[in-house]
C-alpha positions as a Markdown table, in Angstrom:
| # | Residue | x | y | z |
|---|---|---|---|---|
| 1 | Met | -8.3 | -16.3 | 15.5 |
| 2 | Asn | -11.3 | -18.6 | 15.8 |
| 3 | Gln | -14.2 | -18.7 | 13.2 |
| 4 | Lys | -16.6 | -16.5 | 15.5 |
| 5 | Leu | -13.9 | -14.0 | 16.0 |
| 6 | Thr | -12.8 | -13.9 | 12.3 |
| 7 | Leu | -16.7 | -13.3 | 11.2 |
| 8 | Ile | -17.0 | -10.7 | 13.7 |
| 9 | Ala | -13.9 | -8.9 | 12.6 |
| 10 | Gly | -14.9 | -9.1 | 9.1 |
| 11 | Ser | -18.2 | -7.7 | 9.8 |
| 12 | Leu | -17.1 | -4.9 | 11.9 |
| 13 | Phe | -14.2 | -3.9 | 9.3 |
| 14 | Gly | -16.7 | -4.0 | 6.8 |
| 15 | Ala | -19.3 | -1.9 | 8.5 |
| 16 | Leu | -16.2 | 0.6 | 9.5 |
| 17 | Ser | -15.2 | 0.9 | 5.9 |
| 18 | Val | -18.9 | 2.1 | 4.6 |
| 19 | Met | -18.8 | 4.5 | 7.8 |
| 20 | Ile | -15.3 | 5.9 | 7.2 |
| 21 | Gly | -15.7 | 5.9 | 3.3 |
| 22 | Ala | -19.1 | 8.2 | 3.8 |
| 23 | Phe | -17.4 | 10.2 | 6.3 |
| 24 | Gly | -14.6 | 10.9 | 4.0 |
| 25 | Ala | -16.9 | 11.7 | 0.8 |
| 26 | His | -18.9 | 14.0 | 2.6 |
| 27 | Ala | -17.4 | 15.6 | 6.0 |
| 28 | Leu | -13.8 | 15.4 | 4.9 |
| 29 | Arg | -14.1 | 16.0 | 1.2 |
| 30 | Asn | -12.8 | 19.6 | 1.3 |
| 31 | Leu | -9.9 | 18.7 | 3.6 |
| 32 | Leu | -9.0 | 15.7 | 1.8 |
| 33 | Thr | -8.9 | 17.7 | -1.5 |
| 34 | Gln | -7.1 | 20.6 | -0.2 |
| 35 | Thr | -4.4 | 18.4 | 1.0 |
| 36 | Asn | -4.4 | 16.2 | -2.0 |
| 37 | Arg | -5.1 | 13.2 | 0.0 |
| 38 | Leu | -8.6 | 12.1 | -1.4 |
| 39 | Glu | -7.2 | 9.2 | -3.5 |
| 40 | Thr | -4.9 | 8.2 | -0.5 |
| 41 | Phe | -7.9 | 8.0 | 1.6 |
| 42 | Glu | -10.1 | 6.0 | -0.9 |
| 43 | Thr | -7.2 | 3.4 | -1.2 |
| 44 | Ala | -7.3 | 2.8 | 2.6 |
| 45 | Val | -11.1 | 2.4 | 2.4 |
| 46 | Lys | -10.9 | 0.2 | -0.4 |
| 47 | Tyr | -8.2 | -2.2 | 1.0 |
| 48 | Gln | -10.0 | -2.3 | 4.4 |
| 49 | Phe | -13.2 | -3.1 | 2.7 |
| 50 | Tyr | -11.4 | -5.9 | 0.4 |
| 51 | His | -9.8 | -7.5 | 3.5 |
| 52 | Ala | -13.1 | -7.2 | 5.6 |
| 53 | Leu | -14.5 | -9.5 | 2.8 |
| 54 | Ala | -11.7 | -11.9 | 2.9 |
| 55 | Leu | -12.1 | -12.1 | 6.6 |
| 56 | Ile | -15.6 | -13.2 | 6.2 |
| 57 | Leu | -14.5 | -15.7 | 3.7 |
| 58 | Ile | -12.0 | -17.3 | 5.9 |
| 59 | Gly | -14.5 | -17.3 | 8.7 |
| 60 | Leu | -16.8 | -19.3 | 6.5 |
| 61 | Leu | -14.2 | -21.4 | 4.9 |
| 62 | Ala | -13.0 | -22.5 | 8.5 |
| 63 | Phe | -16.3 | -24.2 | 9.1 |
| 64 | His | -15.2 | -26.8 | 6.3 |
| 65 | Leu | -11.4 | -26.8 | 6.4 |
| 66 | Gln | -9.5 | -27.3 | 9.4 |
| 67 | His | -6.0 | -25.6 | 8.8 |
| 68 | Ala | -3.8 | -23.3 | 10.8 |
| 69 | Gly | -3.1 | -21.4 | 7.8 |
| 70 | Leu | -6.6 | -20.0 | 7.9 |
| 71 | Arg | -6.1 | -18.7 | 11.3 |
| 72 | Trp | -2.7 | -17.2 | 10.2 |
| 73 | Ala | -4.6 | -15.5 | 7.0 |
| 74 | Ala | -7.2 | -13.9 | 9.6 |
| 75 | Ile | -4.6 | -12.7 | 11.8 |
| 76 | Cys | -2.5 | -11.2 | 9.0 |
| 77 | Phe | -5.6 | -9.5 | 7.3 |
| 78 | Thr | -6.4 | -8.0 | 10.5 |
| 79 | Leu | -2.8 | -6.7 | 11.3 |
| 80 | Gly | -2.7 | -5.5 | 7.7 |
| 81 | Ile | -6.0 | -3.5 | 7.9 |
| 82 | Leu | -4.8 | -1.7 | 11.2 |
| 83 | Ile | -1.4 | -0.9 | 10.1 |
| 84 | Phe | -2.1 | -0.2 | 6.1 |
| 85 | Ser | -5.5 | 1.3 | 6.3 |
| 86 | Gly | -4.7 | 2.9 | 9.7 |
| 87 | Ser | -1.6 | 4.4 | 8.8 |
| 88 | Leu | -3.2 | 5.8 | 5.8 |
| 89 | Tyr | -6.1 | 7.4 | 7.6 |
| 90 | Ile | -3.9 | 8.8 | 10.0 |
| 91 | Leu | -1.8 | 10.5 | 7.5 |
| 92 | Cys | -4.6 | 11.8 | 5.7 |
| 93 | Leu | -5.9 | 13.5 | 8.8 |
| 94 | Thr | -2.8 | 14.7 | 10.5 |
| 95 | Gly | -0.3 | 15.2 | 7.7 |
| 96 | Ile | 2.1 | 13.2 | 9.6 |
| 97 | Thr | 4.1 | 11.9 | 6.5 |
| 98 | Trp | 6.5 | 9.6 | 8.3 |
| 99 | Leu | 3.5 | 7.1 | 8.8 |
| 100 | Gly | 3.8 | 6.4 | 5.1 |
| 101 | Ala | 7.0 | 4.4 | 6.0 |
| 102 | Ile | 5.0 | 1.9 | 8.0 |
| 103 | Thr | 2.2 | 1.4 | 5.5 |
| 104 | Pro | 4.2 | -1.3 | 3.6 |
| 105 | Ile | 4.4 | -3.3 | 6.6 |
| 106 | Gly | 0.8 | -3.5 | 6.6 |
| 107 | Gly | 0.8 | -4.5 | 2.9 |
| 108 | Thr | 3.1 | -7.0 | 3.6 |
| 109 | Phe | 0.9 | -8.7 | 6.3 |
| 110 | Met | -1.9 | -8.7 | 3.4 |
| 111 | Ile | 0.3 | -10.3 | 1.1 |
| 112 | Ile | 1.2 | -12.9 | 3.8 |
| 113 | Gly | -2.3 | -13.5 | 4.5 |
| 114 | Trp | -3.2 | -14.1 | 0.8 |
| 115 | Phe | -0.4 | -16.5 | 0.7 |
| 116 | Ser | -1.6 | -18.3 | 4.1 |
| 117 | Leu | -5.0 | -18.6 | 2.6 |
| 118 | Leu | -3.7 | -20.0 | -0.5 |
| 119 | Tyr | -1.4 | -22.6 | 1.5 |
| 120 | Ala | -4.3 | -23.4 | 3.7 |
| 121 | Val | -6.7 | -24.2 | 0.8 |
| 122 | Ala | -4.1 | -26.0 | -1.1 |
| 123 | Lys | -3.4 | -28.3 | 1.6 |
| 124 | Ser | -6.9 | -28.9 | 2.7 |
| 125 | Leu | -8.5 | -29.8 | -0.7 |
C-alpha cells in the first residue's frame, strides 16, 4: 500500500467506524442487547477505529520514513480490520458462531502490523 492508499483506507475505516458505531448504538441496540452481543459489537468498532487511526499515522509517517515495514504494517492493519472487526460484525448480526474462530486471525494481523511499524521506525531513525 502506498501513502495515498493508506491514508484513504484509514480515513474510510474511520468514517465507517463512526457510522457502524452509531448504527449499532441506535438501530441495532435492541437486537444486540437481546442477543448479548452489544459488547462484542462495540469491541469490533473500537478496534476498527484504533487501527483506522494507525493507518493514518502510517500514511503520514511514510512521507518521512522510507521503509517496507510501513507498507507491511498498513497491509496487516487493513487485513486485521477486515477479518477481526468484520467477523465480529457478521457474528453479531447473524449469530453464526463459527466466525468467532477466525476473529483471532484478524487480531494476529493487527499484532503483526504493530510489530512491523515498530521495526520500520526502529530501523529508520
